C-alpha angles and dihedrals in degrees: 000000000000104000092197087071102029126056119188105192094171109021115208104180091166093055112115091232142016133224124211109212115204116194131227125253110302090011130127135207089262088068085078098048095105093046094046089054090049091051094051123137098003092063134022103234120208113188116203120230112203118208117265102045142083109341088359095052092115092060117087110255117240121244098195126082092210094050088052092049091048092052092051092046092053092047093050116078120202105251095180095251125116108267128211121200115209118180127174124207106322087008089064094065090041089054090047091056090043090054090052093049093047090050090054088050092053095248100102116182121248090235142346119225115193115192132193098349137103119248113284093240093059125093133226134169101236120151106166091137090065094055125100121251094274089051094053091048091051089057093050089051091050090056093045093218100120132074107254089220090060092052092051093056106085094193095052092043093051091053094057097036096092092055091045093053092046090052093047092047091050091050096041098046096042115118131170135181116280091239096046107133140165121222096222125087113279125209125188120208118193138168115241090229100039110146090200101057137014124220089250089056092050090059087066089079087076090085091057098071138052090198131070119314131205135172123204124187120207126195109258146049134287090309095042089139092070090067097032103058097132093046091046090049091052093049095049092046093052091049091055092063 
């Protein structure tokens, strides 16, 4: 396992299944620290660390969803246990491409959980990656997923801006075929007050699997998962069975 890509904050090697946690745009593996602790010991949580942040800050960030998926796939050995893929926001489309890649390699995931993101075959004119620093900060404030103190510190914000732009570029330029579909079960999680995606838009993921499909709505906005750790833990644990 390539520890540059995969962080195991609370290893659970005896757990019957593992879950791969893919962060949102601008996010790091540490965004899942609290969820990882809650999942232990029922699930072995593997949090993904994209290039260009935290201890990988000296690596150039990637601007292509498929390159990110390929890097994760190469870093993640098949250990024989059922694997859940959970991706939030940008992480949802990376998880989708990762699932497609793993299926082609013969190591299909047990289930794909896409959170807080429109279906990959849908189109939207979003160009946050082309905005100036103030414009990017305004988008983060709109989604309420970033500490306001962090946004008010110009030096800190300037440090993470390259990775943020790269992530938004990857997410906003990503396209896939209208009929692209995984074979595994696909579950969509969404907050009932998410400004990025409506419950109706979340239903469009149905076309992206030939397996079972389900949609679950949680109280909250785009970052509902920060306040729904217990509920999210129960849902992921149930899906691993």
